[in-house]
DOMI-789020 format. One record per residue: y negated, x, z negated of N, C-alpha, C, CB in turn. Coordinates in pm, whole numbers, plus 50000, padded with zeros to 5 digits. Atoms other than C-alpha are relative to their C-alpha. Glycine has a CB too. Layout:
// DOMI-789020
YXZYXZYXZYXZ
...
// end
This chain:
// DOMI-789020
498814994450064910770439335612500385013050064501164990450007
499564988249926911540464335891499285012849964499844997750144
500734988150036908730489335823500315005149860498554997450013
499664996650135909500488935453501235007349979500064988849923
498644993650002913160496335504499925013650061501064991450076
500104987349938912230524535736499335010649915499304998650125
500654991050091910030539835467500975004349882498714993349945
499194998350119912650536135188501215008850034500464986249942
498684993449978915870549135357499885015150008500654994950130
500144985450002914630584735429500025006549855498695003650071
500014995350139913900588435055501354999149931499004992149922
498675002050061917300574134961500945011250045500584986050038
499154989949946919070598735194499665013749941499885000250149
500404987350060917040627335050500515001549864498555001449998
499444999950142918070618334692501515002150002499684986349925
498604998849991921680615034798500405014250034500524990350099
499704986449968921550649634948499795009349881499185004450117
500234991350121920060664734630501174998449901498614996249929
498935002150096922740648334408501355005250048500114985549969
498774995049948925560658734634500095015249988500164995950142
499994985550015924510695434605500025004149853498805006050069
500154995750137923540697534242501285000149917499034991549935
498774999750080926950687834090500875012350035500804987050023
499194988249963928630715934288499485012249924499965002750154
500544988850069926270741934136500354999049846498465000850025
499715002150143926690726633788501465003249967499684985549960
498484998450020930600726133826500255014349992500894993550118
499744985549997930510763133910499605006449879499335006550112
500494994050118928440772733615500924996149878498534995549979
499125004050108930750752133387501315008250008500294984750007
498834992149986933760770533522499825014249952500435000050139
500264986150047932160803933450499974999749848498645006050058
500105000950142931400792333100501404999849933499204987549964
498675002050059935010781733033500775013350000500794988950078
499194987849992936410815333142499435010749910500095005150144
500494989950086934120834532915500524997949860498515000250003
499525001850144935170840932549499184989549929499905013549920
500715011850062934360810632341500115002949843500724984950045
500024998950145933430809931973500894989049937498544998949947
499235010550067935360789631716499344986450008500235003549857
500695012249997932620763431715500094992750135498605002449965
499965005949865932770758732098501314993850022499735010150108
498625005749975936550751732076500204987649921501135010149965
499855011450092936040725131810499774987250081498975001149878
500125012149920936720691031969499844988349900501274998150097
500255011150090935290660131802500944988550034498524995550009
499165011749974937470629431755499374990150095500324993249872
500595009949898937160602932021500234985549949500715001950149
499775013450048938640573031834499164998249871501534997449974
500925001050106935670564531607499904986149955498705005150038
500055013550056935530535331376498754993350038500135000249851
501265006349964931870529831466500004994250141498905009949986
499925004549864932930524331829500984989550023500305010750084
498985010449984935790500631766499344986350004501055000649885
500625013649979934950464931879500574990349896500304994450149
499755009850107935310446631548498704996549932501025005349896
501335001650050931740435631509499884990949880499164995250105
500185008150119930640422831175499324987150031499225007549898
500615013449965928620395731351501004989750038499025001350114
498985010149969931840379431452500814996649874500945005150113
499205003050121933270380731100499514987449930499955012049901
500575012150061930940353330988499954990150106498605002149938
499915010249890931900323231196498934989249982501434993350003
501135008650016928850305431063500344986149954499274999350125
499855014050050928460268431006500734990950093498674994049973
499365008449900930280256231316501464997549955499955006850143
498665003450054933230240631132500934995050108499894989549891
499115004649889934490226031461500805011850055499174993450117
499294988049953935340261931569500795006349886499015010250060
499344992850117936170275931223501234993049958499045001149878
498905006950057938460248631120500085002849854501265003750068
499824997850140939770249130765500735014149980500834987849935
499304987050026940540284630648500984998549886498975011549967
499085004050105943540272330465501195010149979500544986250033
498894990550021945830302830497499455014450002501114998150111
500414986250016945630339530416499825007150130500995007249918
500114992549874946360352930767498734996550083501234997350084
501175004249924943620332530930498705006049940499924984550002
501204994650068941020342830665499845014750018500054997049853
500044985749989941940379230672499715004850142501275005649954
500224995449862942030382131048498664996950051500994994250089
501375003049963938710365031093499015009149926499704985449972
500884991650081937100385030812500045013950056500425000049852
499864986549947938400418130966499465000550143501485004649996
500394999249861937040408731304501145001950098499055010950016
498814998849915940560407231458500114988950097501235000449918
499985011649911940220372231604498694993349976501234990249974
501185008050010937360349331667500224986150065498825007350064
499765012749947937470311831720499204996650125499744990449899
500655004349874936700298632067499834985050008500805004750119
499925014750014937770262432092501064997049893500374992950139
498985003550101939830243131839501465004050047499934984649971
498654995549968943240260331839500035011450095500784988950057
500134989049906942050288532070499155011249943499414995150130
500684988550061941010323231978499765011450101500835005349882
500084986949937939590355232122500895009649917498495005250008
499254989450058942040382732050499205013250025501455000650059
500814988049987939900413631983500885012850010499025001049880
499224989049964941030449032071501075004549902499135010650025
498934995650098942910458031746501144990450003499455000949855
498925009949989944870425731773500845002350123499424985950003
499284997749875945730432632134500905012349988499015001750117
499174987850022946990467532038501254996149922499195011349922
498825003950078949210451831779501014991050077499544992649874
499135009149916950470425132013500795008650103499114988850079
499324991849901951270451432279501165008049937499005009650066
498884992750072953360470632023501124990249977499545006249859
498975009450021955160439331932500794996750126499444987949944
499385003249877955840431832295500935011750044498944997050106
499124988649964957270467432342501304998949917499285013949973
498755001650082959690461132052500844988650058499664997049847
499255011449940960670427432207500685004050125499094988250029
499454995449875961160443232545501205008649978498995007550079
498784991650031963460469532392501204992449967499745009149886
498825007550050965650444732219500484990650113499644991749868
499555009449895965800420332512500665007650115498804991750054
499454992149892966570447132768501265007249958498975010050048
498814994250057969180462232537501234990650026499785002549847
498855009749975971300430132590499974995450139499944987749906
500025003549854970570428732966498954991050050501214994150036
501075008649955967380408832975499185006650110499124996349884
500884995249897965240412433290498734992050001500684999550134
501265005950020961550405733269499364995350132499135009649930
500695005749888959700383933512498764992549954500914991050079
501155007250039956580362533516499974987250086498715008750016
499965012949926956480325333608498594993249990501154990449941
501355007250000953480302833685499844991349875499854990850128
500235009350119951890285433386499704986150052498795004949908
500315013149938950750257733621501274995250067498805001050105
498675005049946953860236633696499834986250051501135000149891
500095013249937954310207133921500664989049908500715000450143
499455011250080954880173333749501364996350054499054987550003
498755004549937957760167333990501175006949929500015003250155
498894993450070959890193433810500264993849865499715014749982
499795005450132959260178333474500454984950006498705001649917
499475013749981959910142833602501445000750032499264992350111
498594998649959963220155233750500855002149868500185012550106
499274998050126964280166233396499804989649901499645012549940
500355011250094962880134533236499165004649886501244993649943
500854995650112960570155533018498544997250015500185014249979
501475003449976957270144633176499514989649900499784994450148
500345011050097957270113332961500435003749858500694986450043
499444996850128959390127632680499005008749918501355007150019
500904990650069956790154232589498784992849942499555011050098
501145007150064954140128432528498655006750014500274998249856
501404994649998950580139232439499925015449980499174993249890
499994985250022951640175532355499855007550132501315004549929
500084993249869951760183332728498624999650057500964993750098
501294999849936948480194432881500264996450148499285014249984
499785005449870948280175033204498645000850081500544985149989
501174999949918945840178033501500374996050144499335013949994
499805003149856945390167733862499195010550088499514984750032
500764991449911944370190134150499084991750086500935008550087
500955007249914941790180234416500654990150091499225009650081
499275008649917944530163134611500654988749929500975007550071
499465010950075945530140734329501455002249948499944988050085
498674996750048948800158734251499995003249855500575011450077
499944997350146949920160433888500625013449971500794989149928
499444987250053950560193333709499915000449845499225012350062
500174998550142950950205633355499945015849973501224992449920
499944986050049950320238033168501265001249908498655003949920
498675000150064953820246633060500065006149864500965007150085
499684994350133954750250932695501325007350001500054989049894
498754993449980958240261032810500284999550155501154993049915
499784998349856959820270233148501494997350043499585014450039
498605002949955963350255633163500074995150138500654990049913
499975005749869962540235433467499705010450112499014988750006
500444990549906960790263733651501075010850029498735006249952
499074989049986963400290933585501324994750068500305006649857
498805004949945966340268133671499774997450148500464987549927
500295001749854964690259234002499965012750075498704993350021
500014986549935964120295934073501435004350025499265010849910
498594996049982967820304134014500724991350105500764999349865
499285008849904968980273534214499615003550145499684984849971
500364996249869967080287334515500815011650050498565003150006
499084988549962969460317834512501364993750027500115011649882
498735007549961972260300334698501245009450010499784992850139
498884990749994974370332434707500365006149867499695010950095
499704994350127974630337834340501465000449967499284992949898
498624998050027978020351334241500305001449852500465011850072
499574998850136979990350233916499905014549954501414994849985
500094985950035979920388433924498575003849957500455008650119
501394997250040976060386833871499674993949864499034994650106
500265006850120976440366533557500725007449880500454985250013
501155008150046975430365533273498715005350057499904999749847
501374997249949971870364933410499134996349889499634992150133
501005003250103969190367633140498625003550049500305007549870
501374998249945965620362933263499034996049886499764991050135
500915003750101962690363533026498545004050040500425006549868
501454997149975958880364933024499254999649866499354989450104
500965000650113956060370332772498684995950048499895013249929
501185005049939953180348732864499274990049903500374993250134
500695010250069950530324532737500664986450021498584999750044
499455014149997951780289332656498934990949946501344998549913
500985010150032949890257332596500704987949940499204996050125
499475012250061950500227832367498804993149940501135002849892
501165007550044948030200432294500264994949859499694988350097
499805003450142948300201031913498924989849958499925013149909
501015010250044946700170231755499035005549902500674987949937
500874994050097945310191131470500375015049979500104992249867
499654985750010945490229231525499535005049855499275008650122
500314994250132945490248531194500735012749973500334990349892
499394987050043946440280631016499775011450101501544998349980
500324988849910944800302831281501015001050109499935013149923
499044997849893947400317931509501324994449975500155014150026
498675005750034950230300031327500214987350076500144997449849
499845012049927949560267231500498774997950082500264988449910
501135001549909947300267631799500324992550128499475013450035
499795007149870946850251332140500375010150110498694991950042
499704989449900947120284332330500545012049924498715004050084
499354990050077949520311132222500915008450094500804993549884
499084991749922951790339232346501454997649947499595015549991
498625002450031955570333832358500895008150091500324985350011
498934995049916958610351832472501034989550014500605012749944
499065010149973960950327732646501045006150089499354987750062
498904995149920964370338432776500964989150036500705010949929
499115010449944966840318632985501275007050048499304991850118
498784994249964970510326433029500854991050086500715003949882
499075007449907973010316433298501335006849993499484999650152
498674994850021976750320633236501064992250077500334999849853
498885005949918980050313333409500754989149927501005010850041
499205009950076981550292633131499424997549861501455004849988
500475003250135980920276432794500275010849906500624987749949
499604988950086982760304132621499105012250016501445003950030
500894988949973980690331132791498584996649956500025003750147
501335003750046977500311332717499835001949853499714985850036
500054998450143978340311332347499875015149961501274993749937
500084985450025978810349232360498625004950027501005007850085
501414996149973975410353632519499094994349890499524994850143
500735006350111973960329532260500025008849878500584986349966
499804991850123975390351131982499325013750016501535001949969
500554987049978974180383532143498504999649986500395005250135
501395002250018970640369732156499554998449853499614988250077
500275001550144970740358831797500065013349918501014990149942
499914986750067971880393831688498815008450041501345007450036
501134992249963969060408731890498774995849924499774999050145
501135004850081966580386831707500085005249852499994984450002
499814995050137968080397331374499635015049991501494997849955
500364985449998967710434231471498525001950015500725007450116
501474999249981964130428531587499254997949869499544989550103
500745002850126963010412531261500245010549891500414986449946
499694989150091964790439831064499125012050031501475003750009
500814988849964962890466131254498584998049954500065002250149
501375003550045959670448431164499844998549846499584986950067
500085001350144960600446030799499804985749956498905008449945
500195014450027960600408030808501344994249964499374992550122
498775005550051963280390330608500164985150054500005000549839
499885013049943963930360830841501364993649973499765000850146
498775007850028966550333730785500404992550130499774989749879
499535007649885968650319331070500574987049946501075008150083
499575012950057969030282031006500394990950110498894993649915
499655011049905970720253031179498804991250035501134991149941
501245007349963968100233231372500354988850101498915010050061
499975011449907967500201531577499685005650138498974988449959
500354995149858967500205931959498704993550049501194996550104
501295005749956964420183731989499894995450144498975010049978
500195004349860962920176032330500445010250101498584996850024
499374990349901964430207332484501394996050028499995014749948
498635004849975967870193332435501065011349983500094994050142
498854990350006971330210332438500934996049895499545014349975
498895002950089974370212532220499915007149865501285003750066
500094991750121973380238831959498645006149993501075010949998
501354994250015970200252331812499895006649861498894988850019
500334993550119969010276831548498575004150001500875011549978
501334995250012965650285731415500035013149919499094989349934
500174988050087964520319331271498794997749928499955013550075
501035004250091962420311430972499615011549907500464987949921
500544990250091960190334630774499544992349874498825008250067
500365007750119960080320330412498495003449963501005003649877
501404998850031956450313530319499524986549939499175003750129
500515012250069954630288930088499284990750091499085003649889
500795009049909952440275930373500844995350111498775007150058
499225004549894955400270530595500124984850015501295005749986
500015014149980955560236330754501394994350015499194996750117
498655004249986959340235230792500664999649858500765009650099
499265000850129961550224130495501445004950027499994984849940
498724994049977964710244830466500934996749879499855015550022
499005001450105967910239530270500925012650005500834986450019
499304987450005969540272130158501084999649894499035011449974
498964999950098972880277329980499965013549923501384997750068
500044987350072972750303429704501385006349981499364998049867
498684995650021976550306829707500605005850129500834988749946
499434995149866977190314030084498825001450089501114990050067
501094997349904975230320330402499474988050068500445009350101
500425012349935974690284030489498494997849985500774988249943
501405003250004971120274730579499734990050116499115013150013
500335009649896969570245830775498664994549982500994989050005
501275007150008966370228730857500344985649942499274999250148
499725013050072966120197030641500154989050096498904996449901
499925011749905965690175330951501344998650062498985001250111
498675001149947969270182231046501014993549901500485013850039
499125005050107970660169030721499334988649920500385011549905
500515010250092970230141330465499125007049900501154992249928
501014993850084967080149430265500385001249851498734992350012
499665000050145968720141729932501325007049973500074985649947
498724993650020971850161829989499815013449925500725002250136
500114988250084972380189629731501245009050007499764995949857
498814992349997975940201529788500175006450138501204991449965
499944992549882976680228430048501204995050091500125014949963
498925004849911978710214930349500965010850046499404993550119
499144989049954980110249630420500965005149897499175011350045
499124994150107981440264330092500454988649901499205011749918
499615011650083981630230229921499625001049852501474998050010
500264998250141980750245629581498535003849969500935010549946
501454995950024977200259229623499064988650002499525010050105
501025009250001974050240229561498905003650099499494998849866
501094997049905971380236429825498654999849925499994989650118
501304998250057967920248329731499004998650109499865013249930
501035002949899964810236729914499055011750007499234987149967
501064989649986962370262630057499194996050119500605014650018
500885002349890959560264230306500045012450093498554997049950
499914988449908959470285430623499064998150119501455001950051
500734999449869957410295330930500955003050108498875010549999
499154998049888959370291831245499435010850097500214986750071
500484988749910959030324831440500885001550128500025013849921
499094998649891962010321031675500864987950008500825012449987
499115011749985964270294231822500985002650117499164986750025
498964998649897967530295132019500664986750031501055009949956
499345012449956969220267632220501125003050092499044990750069
498924999849899972600264732389499844986650075501495001749933
500385011749922971730240432670501164993950077498915003650096
498935004949916975020236732851499534998650143500514986949948
500375001949859974440221433196498854989650009501254995350086
501095010250002971480198833094499035002150114499245000349867
501014996849890969080216333342500705004550127498995011249955
499364994249880971450234833572500664989150083501045010949961
499375011249919973220202633675498864992150075500864989749901
501045008449941969960183533744499375008050120498904996149891
500704991949894968400212733949500925007750085499035009549939
499004994449912971670223434108500025015649993499734995450143
499874985350015971750258933966501475003749991499245005249872
498584997549982975210269534085500225014450035500584990850107
499514987149958977200300634151501374999050061500025009549886
498674999349942980340310434339500985006649897499965008050135
499094995350102983250314034092501035009350065500704988049928
498944990549952986310337134121500814993950113500985004149884
499235006749894987960311434351499134996750121500644987249946
500965002449899984870311534573499584985550016500515004850125
500465014050006984010276434470498694999049920501104990849936
501295002350064980660262834360500174994449858499144990450085
499895004450140980300259733981498624999049947500865009649912
501375001550067977280247933769499985010349882499744984449944
500094989750111976000275733542499694993349865498865010850033
500205004150138976040271633164498705007549952501315003649907
501294994050036972570278733016499715000349854498924992850067
500564999250138970790288732700498495003250012500765011149913
501424996449995967100293432621499625005049860499104987750044
500284992950128965550315332348498545003949993500895012849986
501454997950014961960316332224499675008949879499294986449986
500714992450119959910340132006498564998050012500305015950000
501395001950002956410332031902499345013749976499624989549894
500594986750010954600364631972498785000049904499595005150142
501205000350087951230356131818500374994249861498854991450067
499635005550129952950336031548500655010449913500914988350016
499334989450076955110365431444498905009449939501005008250095
501114991250044951940386431414499314993649881498985002650116
500715006450108950170360931199500884997349881499404987450047
499125002750110953230351930994500285012649927501284993550045
499744987250071953880388930915498745002949906500255012450108
501174997350082950250392730794500004990049889498684999550082
500005010250103950670359830597500905004149884500454986750058
499014997450105953730371630397499905014349947501414997550053
500014985950043952960409330373498715003649937500285009250115
501334995750040949230410530296499664996649858499004993950088
500565003850129947360410329969498844990050032499495013049916
501085009349984944490385929911498765006650059499674993749869
501184992549964941960413429991500185007450129499635009549892
499794991649878943550432630278501284996750076500035014949960
498845002049907945910430430575500995011249977499564999750151
498924991049999949270447030553500944996450123500754999349863
499265002149878951070451430884501465004349990499355007350111
498734993049983954680457330969499695014050064501024991350091
500374986049963954640495631012499925001950151501045009949942
500054997749856955440494531380498894993150072501254995850060
501035008249928952710469331459498625003749962500194985449973
501384997050036949660484031288499265005650122499965010049881
500744995549878946930488431553499825015050004498624993450007
500134986050015946330523431424500785004249875498525004149993
499194995150113948660543231194499175006849888501035009950051
500644991350091946140566331030498464998450014500455014350026
501454999650001942430565030932499575011649915499394986849948
500504988550066940690597330837498574997449956500095012250091
501315002550054937680594630608499335013649958500104990249879
500754987650040935250624630593499024996049886499185006550128
500915003450115932790627430296498684994550055499715012649908
501265006149964929450609930294499035011050042499444991649883
501024989749953926640627930480499015003449887499194994650125
500884996050104924530648230244500605002549866499014990449988
499294997650124927080649129965500435014249980501164991349994
499614986250024928300680929803501245004050079500245002249852
498764996849919931570678430006499664999750153501184989349967
500435001849863929580675730331500685010250097498475001350007
499404989549918931100708330463501414996350037499985013549928
498635003849969934500690930477500074991350124500634992749882
499985009049882933400669630771500645006950118498584995450036
499344993049888934430696331025501465001049976499425013850021
498504999750027937800700130852500634987050031500315003549854
499575012849968938200662730881500194997650153499054990549944
500005001149855937430663531251501155008250055498665004750061
498884991049953939830692831306501314994249964499905014149940
498765006250040942530674031116500444989150098499854994249861
499715010749902942390645231362500595006550126498704991750036
499584993249879942750669031654501365006649979498975010450042
498714992550027945610689131487501144989749986499895009049864
498935009850009947620657631403500404995950143499534987449915
499635004149863947440646331768500785010450077498764996650076
499294989149934948580680531890501375002749938499175012549997
498804996450064951280686531635501004988849994499725004849867
499125011950010952670651031619499734990350117499784992649864
500285008149882952820636231973500164984749983500905004550108
499785014550020954030602331843498754993849943501224997449906
501215005350063950640598831663498835001250085499725006649874
501204998749908948450605831965499494986050031500365007750138
500495013549982946100576431997500134990549879500704994150113
499765007650117947080564531648499135003349881501365001349963
500824995850108944510582431438498574997150029500205014549973
501415002649986941000569331391499245007249898499704985649991
500914992050087938080588131241498854990849965499475013550072
501155007750047935630568931021498765007949989500284993949870
501224991049990932440585231132498754993049936499695003550156
501155006450061930200560930940499635007049866500304985149976
500244991550119929180588630705498704996549926499975014650043
501135005150081926000570630602500514991049885499024992050091
499415008350101928350549130394500805008649896500924989550068
499174992750107930030560130069501504998550036499714993749849
498575000449983933740567730062500544986449952500665011749922
499565012450058934170536829842499914988050093499224997449879
500165011149906932750513130094500885000950121498584999150044
499074998449890934780527630376501414998249958499835013250062
498645003050052937930526230166500214984849992500225006549857
499915014650009937200489430114500294994250137498704993949942
499715004149852937080484630499501365003750039499035006850102
498644996049960940200504830543501124991349936500235014749961
499035008750066941990483130288500054986550067499664998449852
500105012849937940780451730464500694999950133498604996050016
499404999249868942020463930805501445004249995499245009550087
498574997250017945340477030668500565011550075500744988550035
499354988149942945780511630822501075004149903498995011750026
498954996250089949120522130686499745013049919501245001450080
500334987950077947830557030592498495002450009500805012750053
501374996050006944310565630483499865014049935499214989549922
500114986150048943470602530445498495002249967500565010650112
501354996650044940370611430242499855015049996499704993849862
500234985949993939040645730322498785002849918499855004950144
501104997850094936890655830023499935014349959500154991349877
500184986150052936220685829803501385007349994499324999749853
498724993850007939930693029769500435006450129500994990249958
499674994449871940140700730140499425013350024499594991250105
500684987349976937790730330115500395010549894498494997850000
499614990750104939450746629819500955010950056500674992349883
499144989349950941540778229850501374995350041500145010649896
498815006749962944670757329854499644985050030501105001449886
500545013149961943520726230055500964988449953499794999650159
499295012650039944610692229919499354988050064500014998149844
500495012649935944230658630099500424987949920500544998850145
499665012950072944120624829927500564990950104498744993149926
499345009149906946540601930107500384987349932501225006550061
499735013150049946670564630041500964992950090498754992249986
499005008149924949830546530154499774985949972501465003749965
500465013650034948540511430182501214990249995498934995150104
498865009450004951990495630235500554999549853501165004650104
499434999350133953110507329887498915000449883500885012549994
501064998750101949710512029711500045013949937500144989149891
499894987150065950670547829628498905009750057501455005750022
500974989849964948080575829625500605013549972498694998249924
499394986650010949260611529686498925010750028501225001450101
500904988349969947480645629687500945010250061499225006149867
499104992149926949200666629951499395012050062500604992250100
500434988649920948920701130101500084996350144500835012449971
499965003149857948490703130476501414998950050499265010450081
498625001549957952160709530523500614987449945500825012049958
499445012450056953050680730289499494988150081499614998449849
500625010849923950630658630484500714997650136498525003350024
499355000949865952180667030821501514996249988499855013950078
498655004850027955640662230677500054985449985500565006249880
500065014550023954730627630568499744992650131498904996649897
500335006749872953080618030895501065001950107498665005150052
498924998049904955940632531093501104990449992500555012949987
498995010650018958170605130953499524986550039500444999349859
500505012849962955940577431072500644995450132498485000550011
499345005549876957760555931327498954992350083501234990249962
500905007249911955810543531625500784994450120498855009250049
499295006349886956610523131934499015001050121500434984449967
// end
């Protein structure tokens, strides 16, 4: 071994010496080239976000014959997301989230962060792995039954993968023994993976075993203050869904195994919804059927309206907990009289992946995904003509358009993709664009090279097709809202 190493290392050092010198000479020549006058062609920058490079492989779109992974494609959102290569089944109830889906989720998380921090929320991150002792202290270890993922470590200690974090966050706050009433209300939230051992996962991301959720926990000085916080969070939820263009209904709900004194669900009406709702057509009353007698038809609020049954997808849930957890875990604060008081609590959930799938479910066509405008992975897709066609000279114009949009409209930087698959016809690429749901598709064809350039613009949210000048196009794109 020794002689061989002695023969190899001199050659390695010699190569290292050559590579350390050559880049410096190359860098110098590049600098000289940049400072010299450049032609129009040398200044032309090709787009970097290319459809051919996006990781949405067609090989993942066909989930094959493994029905154990595929499950029943019984809802529109699951079928469309798998067909578009946005998600891919891993285990029953678990999915790979591919890059476009992650982009959309990150945008949704930014919207959630904005709304939660607007009302004073502070973001943190808690362990998913929680000790069984915490859950036994709150009596939920047995109450949760088989839905709780349980495991033992090598020492035989029991743990669970938390579906919610009431026990953990209350313990955290209880450890702050110097908490003052002046620091309340305290609103702590996280956006993390959650786990629930669903007996029969279905509907793709709508009901899985592993999912993303925003869970917020509030601590207040009094019951009155806690109700004010509760109302402020509900209003924030209403604003959030309005920003997404989702018409959610806030309904009275059961407190379930989380417990507490008051609960509301935020339901997105949908035919595949698993919740049964009762809505009054005469006033604002609405409730989950499980909170009322199933055969009741008269409205308990206005007394004159008739209750109509509907179906919904639960995308948010709020609870006023009172002292259910803070008393058990001794989460206290010093009040104005410098005496120890038990904090009043609330907890508030938003299903992040469920909101994404539910929005696709209610907004999409049977053939193509339609996103809430803020959440589309990419806002614009530019289609150049097919290679070898009579409009072939418009390709450069299409590439320049992508660059110009990014420079002129900073909000759209990183939001414009270029469909460089010019071996395919415009028709086939339009079909893909429809399936993926880009809000705006710009076809750069023969009209773009005419004396007065015109661009074909398809607004996929409305189905409208427009032929716009460059100024008209930029005026339209300048109104696109991003997050």
